[in-house]
N, C-alpha and C positions, 0 to 999 in steps of 0.2 A: 482653473482656469490654468490656461499653457496661458505664454506671450505673443501676440499675436493673433492667437488664435478670435473668432469673428461669431455674435450676437447674432442671431437674426429675431426680431420683436415683431410678429405681424399684423400690422395696424398702426404701428407708431412710429410713424414715418404722416409727414403732410399730407395734405387732403389734394386731392389731381383737379388740372381745370374744367370745370363744365358742372359740377357734385358730381365727380370725377370720387371715388372710395380713397379713403388712405390707401398711402401705399406702406410699405414694408421698414424700419428703421431697423438698418446694424451698425453694430457697437463690436471697435475692433478694439480687444484687453491688451493693455502694457501694462506689466509687472513692476515694480520699482521696483530696481536690487535693497535687500535686503540689510543691515548694516554687523550684522554676527553669520548668520548663514548664509550660503551659496545655491541654488536651486540646481537641478536637475529632472528636470519631466518630477512627477512625485516624491522622489530623495531628496533627501536635505543633507549640505556639506558644516562643515562647520571647522575649524581648526580650536586646537583646547592646549594652551603652552602651560607644560610639567618641565619638572627638575628630573633630573636622573634619580635620584632616590624615591620619590615615588615610584618611579617603575620598576625598580629594581624589590620596592619592599610591598606595588602589589596594593601600596595605599588608595581606598575609594577620593576619586575622583569625581566634581559635579563639572555635571555637563545641561548647561538651557536648552530649552524643548522649547520648539514657534510658540507652543499655549503659552508658555510663561513659567511650565513649571523647571522644576530642575530635580533629576534623574542624578543617579550616579554610576560609574564605573569602573572597572580594576583593569590594569591591564594583562590579561594572562600570561603564568610563566611560560620563555619563552616568545613571547609575538614576538612579531617584525614590527618595528614600531616605524619604519620607512610602509606600511601596510595604514590601508584607515581601520579602524576597528567600526563592527557593522552592527546598530544596533534599531533592533526590526521597528516596526512600526510607530517611530519615532515619527515619521517623513510629515510630507503631504499630506492632503486626501485625496483619493486617486477620481481623474474623471468619472463624472457621474457617481460618487459614492463608494463606490466597493472597495474597503480595503486603505490603508494609507502605505506609504511607501517609506522607506529605512532613512534613518539615522547616519550619518557615517562620521566619522571624529578623525580627524587627524591632527596627530602626535609634535608636537617644537621641543623639541628635551631641550630642554637649555640648561648649559653645569654655569658649574661655579667660576667668578671670573679669577678670583683668588682663590686659593690653601693656604691656611697656617701649616705648618709643617705634623701637627697632632690629628687635621683633619688627614694630611698625607700619607703618614707612620698607620693610617686606620685603613686607608683608601689600599694601601702596598698590601698589607695583614689579608685583605681581605681577597685582593686579583688572587694572591694562594689558596685560594676558599674555592672559587671558580672554579 
């Protein structure tokens, strides 16, 4: 269902005057926003916080699905973190029940607030390797 969609229920309304038959009932759908997911049509969007090392080391990152399950995804090498990662068929069921939309993951990359001298040295050495 989509927000604002109207469903007609034939004969679901009140009876008319002077023994007239029942009318139709029209129901307007209002979708309450989800706490985690944003919806656009059948596609879902989620923002996932990760740290810089998880992105660099291709760590499997746990991502919740709308059905309550969890899937794991890795950020592919060379991936632009400003783009959303598309996970096919993990969105909402499409109207009419023909397939599902996609789940798009927006990455929120966090960097450490403070680095000690050892960590800075390791990262400086790594800079030479990249």
